[in-house]
Every structure is written in structure tokens, then in C-alpha cells.
VOMARLO-724125 format. One record per residue: residue in one letter; z, x, y of N, C-alpha, C, O in turn; chain. Coordinates in Angstrom, 2 decimals, always signed. Each point is the difference from the previous one (the first is absolute). Layout:
[A, [Z, X, Y], [Z, X, Y], [Z, X, Y], [Z, X, Y], A]
...
***
This chain:
[M, [+36.71, -23.34, +19.95], [-0.37, +0.67, -1.21], [+1.08, +1.02, -0.33], [+0.43, +0.77, +0.86], A]
[S, [+0.00, -0.78, -2.10], [+1.09, +0.89, -0.37], [-0.52, +1.43, -0.21], [-1.19, +0.23, -0.17], A]
[V, [+2.12, +0.69, +0.18], [-0.34, +1.40, -0.21], [-0.56, +0.21, -1.41], [-0.92, +0.79, -0.20], A]
[F, [+1.47, -1.50, -0.77], [-0.47, +0.11, -1.37], [-1.46, -0.45, -0.12], [-0.80, +0.64, -0.68], A]
[S, [+0.46, -1.74, +1.34], [-1.36, -0.53, -0.04], [-0.99, +0.98, +0.64], [-1.09, +0.22, -0.52], A]
[K, [+1.48, +0.37, +1.66], [-0.85, +0.99, +0.66], [-0.19, +1.23, -0.89], [-1.11, +0.53, -0.10], A]
[T, [+2.18, -0.09, -0.53], [-0.07, +1.17, -0.86], [-0.91, -0.27, -1.20], [-0.78, +0.87, -0.39], A]
[M, [+0.88, -2.05, -0.18], [-0.85, -0.36, -1.14], [-1.46, -0.04, +0.41], [-0.87, +0.45, -0.75], A]
[R, [+0.57, -1.00, +1.92], [-1.38, -0.07, +0.46], [-0.57, +1.40, +0.25], [-1.14, +0.28, -0.37], A]
[V, [+1.93, +0.58, +1.00], [-0.45, +1.36, +0.26], [-0.21, +0.75, -1.31], [-0.97, +0.74, -0.16], A]
[G, [+1.88, -0.94, -0.77], [-0.13, +0.65, -1.31], [-1.23, -0.48, -0.75], [-0.70, +0.80, -0.61], A]
[L, [+0.44, -2.09, +0.64], [-1.17, -0.57, -0.65], [-1.28, +0.51, +0.65], [-0.97, +0.33, -0.70], A]
[L, [+0.95, -0.26, +2.01], [-1.15, +0.52, +0.72], [-0.25, +1.47, -0.35], [-1.14, +0.41, -0.20], A]
[A, [+2.20, +0.38, +0.12], [-0.13, +1.41, -0.36], [-0.51, +0.15, -1.43], [-0.84, +0.86, -0.28], A]
[A, [+1.33, -1.68, -0.63], [-0.45, +0.06, -1.39], [-1.47, -0.36, -0.12], [-0.74, +0.64, -0.75], A]
[C, [+0.31, -1.66, +1.50], [-1.43, -0.37, -0.01], [-0.86, +1.12, +0.57], [-1.06, +0.30, -0.54], A]
[A, [+1.51, +0.31, +1.62], [-0.77, +1.08, +0.63], [-0.14, +1.19, -0.96], [-1.07, +0.59, -0.10], A]
[V, [+2.14, -0.24, -0.59], [-0.05, +1.12, -0.94], [-0.91, -0.32, -1.17], [-0.78, +0.85, -0.43], A]
[S, [+0.86, -2.06, -0.11], [-0.82, -0.35, -1.15], [-1.48, -0.08, +0.37], [-0.86, +0.39, -0.79], A]
[L, [+0.56, -0.88, +1.99], [-1.40, -0.07, +0.42], [-0.56, +1.37, +0.36], [-1.20, +0.23, -0.14], A]
[S, [+2.03, +0.67, +0.60], [-0.50, +1.33, +0.34], [-0.49, +0.72, -1.25], [-0.92, +0.81, +0.07], A]
[G, [+1.51, -1.10, -1.20], [-0.48, +0.57, -1.26], [-1.40, -0.49, -0.33], [-0.81, +0.76, -0.52], A]
[C, [+0.53, -2.02, +0.82], [-1.34, -0.55, -0.23], [-1.01, +0.67, +0.92], [-1.11, +0.32, -0.41], A]
[V, [+1.50, -0.11, +1.66], [-0.90, +0.63, +0.96], [-0.30, +1.43, -0.43], [-1.16, +0.43, +0.05], A]
[V, [+2.17, +0.30, -0.47], [-0.20, +1.38, -0.45], [-0.91, +0.02, -1.23], [-0.89, +0.86, -0.10], A]
[G, [+1.09, -1.77, -0.81], [-0.85, -0.07, -1.19], [-1.44, -0.29, +0.35], [-0.92, +0.56, -0.60], A]
[T, [+0.71, -1.44, +1.55], [-1.36, -0.33, +0.43], [-0.68, +1.20, +0.66], [-1.16, +0.28, -0.27], A]
[V, [+1.89, +0.41, +1.13], [-0.57, +1.16, +0.69], [-0.32, +1.11, -1.00], [-1.07, +0.61, +0.08], A]
[V, [+1.97, -0.36, -1.01], [-0.24, +1.04, -1.00], [-1.19, -0.39, -0.88], [-0.84, +0.85, -0.31], A]
[G, [+0.77, -2.10, -0.09], [-1.13, -0.46, -0.81], [-1.33, +0.17, +0.71], [-0.98, +0.42, -0.61], A]
[A, [+0.95, -0.75, +1.90], [-1.24, +0.17, +0.77], [-0.37, +1.48, +0.12], [-1.17, +0.34, -0.11], A]
[A, [+2.16, +0.52, +0.32], [-0.28, +1.43, +0.11], [-0.53, +0.55, -1.31], [-0.90, +0.84, +0.00], A]
[V, [+1.43, -1.29, -1.11], [-0.48, +0.46, -1.31], [-1.43, -0.48, -0.23], [-0.83, +0.76, -0.50], A]
[D, [+0.54, -2.01, +0.86], [-1.37, -0.52, -0.17], [-1.00, +0.81, +0.81], [-1.09, +0.31, -0.48], A]
[V, [+1.45, +0.03, +1.71], [-0.88, +0.80, +0.85], [-0.18, +1.38, -0.61], [-1.11, +0.53, -0.02], A]
[G, [+2.18, +0.05, -0.46], [-0.09, +1.33, -0.62], [-0.90, +0.00, -1.22], [-0.76, +0.95, -0.19], A]
[V, [+0.84, -1.98, -0.62], [-0.85, -0.09, -1.20], [-1.46, -0.12, +0.40], [-0.87, +0.64, -0.60], A]
[E, [+0.58, -1.44, +1.61], [-1.38, -0.16, +0.45], [-0.55, +1.30, +0.58], [-1.17, +0.32, -0.20], A]
[V, [+2.00, +0.43, +0.90], [-0.43, +1.29, +0.57], [-0.33, +0.97, -1.13], [-0.95, +0.79, +0.12], A]
[V, [+1.70, -0.82, -1.19], [-0.26, +0.89, -1.12], [-1.28, -0.42, -0.74], [-0.70, +0.86, -0.53], A]
[K, [+0.38, -2.14, +0.50], [-1.18, -0.49, -0.71], [-1.30, +0.38, +0.72], [-1.03, +0.14, -0.66], A]
[V, [+1.05, +0.02, +1.97], [-1.22, +0.22, +0.77], [-0.78, +1.22, -0.46], [-1.21, -0.13, -0.21], A]
[P, [+1.81, +1.30, +0.03], [-0.81, +1.15, -0.44], [-0.69, -0.24, -1.35], [-1.11, +0.49, -0.21], A]
[F, [+1.75, -1.21, -0.68], [-0.61, -0.28, -1.29], [-1.19, -0.93, +0.15], [-1.02, +0.16, -0.68], A]
[K, [+1.13, -1.14, +1.57], [-1.11, -0.91, +0.24], [-1.18, +0.75, +0.63], [-1.15, -0.22, -0.37], A]
[V, [+1.45, +1.10, +1.31], [-1.05, +0.79, +0.63], [-0.65, +0.93, -1.02], [-1.22, +0.13, -0.05], A]
[G, [+2.05, +0.51, -0.76], [-0.53, +0.89, -1.03], [-0.88, -0.73, -0.99], [-1.04, +0.53, -0.40], A]
[K, [+1.42, -1.73, +0.00], [-0.81, -0.78, -0.93], [-1.31, -0.38, +0.65], [-1.05, +0.02, -0.65], A]
[G, [+1.08, -0.37, +1.93], [-1.24, -0.34, +0.71], [-0.94, +1.19, +0.06], [-1.21, -0.15, -0.21], A]
[I, [+1.74, +1.32, +0.48], [-0.84, +1.20, +0.05], [-0.56, +0.30, -1.38], [-1.17, +0.35, -0.13], A]
[Y, [+1.99, -0.47, -0.89], [-0.45, +0.24, -1.38], [-1.11, -0.96, -0.38], [-0.99, +0.40, -0.61], A]
[D, [+1.13, -1.67, +0.98], [-1.03, -0.99, -0.32], [-1.32, +0.34, +0.69], [-1.07, -0.22, -0.58], A]
[V, [+1.12, +0.74, +1.79], [-1.21, +0.36, +0.72], [-0.66, +1.23, -0.61], [-1.22, +0.06, -0.12], A]
[V, [+2.03, +0.91, -0.28], [-0.53, +1.27, -0.48], [-0.47, -0.07, -1.45], [-0.98, +0.66, -0.36], A]
[K, [+1.63, -1.43, -0.46], [-0.32, +0.00, -1.44], [-1.40, -0.54, -0.25], [-0.54, -0.75, +0.81], A]
[D, [-0.03, +1.14, -1.92], [-1.36, -0.39, -0.36], [+0.06, -1.38, -0.66], [+0.62, -0.17, -1.05], A]
[D, [-1.27, -0.80, +1.67], [+0.03, -1.36, -0.53], [-1.20, -0.33, -0.89], [-0.09, -1.10, -0.53], A]
[E, [-0.81, +2.04, +0.38], [-1.17, -0.28, -0.81], [+0.38, -0.14, -1.46], [+0.76, +0.80, -0.55], A]
[T, [-1.29, -1.83, -0.07], [+0.24, -0.19, -1.43], [-1.15, +0.65, -0.76], [-1.15, -0.11, +0.42], A]
[P, [+1.43, +0.75, -1.51], [-1.08, +0.63, -0.77], [-0.93, -1.05, -0.59], [+0.44, -1.03, -0.50], A]
[E, [-1.73, +1.31, +0.57], [-0.98, -0.94, -0.54], [-0.03, +0.14, -1.52], [+0.07, +1.11, -0.53], A]
[P, [-0.16, -2.23, -0.16], [-0.06, +0.09, -1.47], [-1.29, +0.68, -0.44], [-1.05, -0.20, +0.59], A]
[K, [+1.14, +1.00, -1.64], [-1.16, +0.70, -0.52], [-0.89, -0.97, -0.77], [+0.47, -0.81, -0.80], A]
[K, [-1.76, +0.92, +1.08], [-0.96, -0.85, -0.72], [-0.50, +0.76, -1.22], [-0.33, +1.18, +0.08], A]
[E, [+0.28, -1.84, -1.18], [-0.44, +0.66, -1.23], [-1.40, -0.39, -0.36], [-0.53, +0.46, -1.01], A]
***
């Protein structure tokens, strides 16, 4: 195997590794953002649940004439 062929293979391997590492970083960042968004949503869901329990659900009866 010539030196040129080895150099090309190493260069191609390095280029693939660099390009794939960008995908991995994007995936990790995307997952972290999704988790962060869900963590922020939880207090609102809990607050809505408490509000639904506390609020008056009785409907006013229609007046009979």
C-alpha cells in the first residue's frame, strides 16, 4: 500500500469522524433542550391541576319564570 493511499484513507476517516461528531452534538443538544422544555412545563401543569380542583364547577341553574 502506498503512502498516498494510506494518507487518503486516514484523511477520509478523519473527515467522516468530524462530520459525524457534529450530528452527535446536535442530537445531544436537542435532547437537552427537550428535557429543559418539559421541566419548564411541569409547574404549569401542576398549577392547572390545582386550579381545576379549587375552582367552582357548579353551573348556575336557569331561573324558572
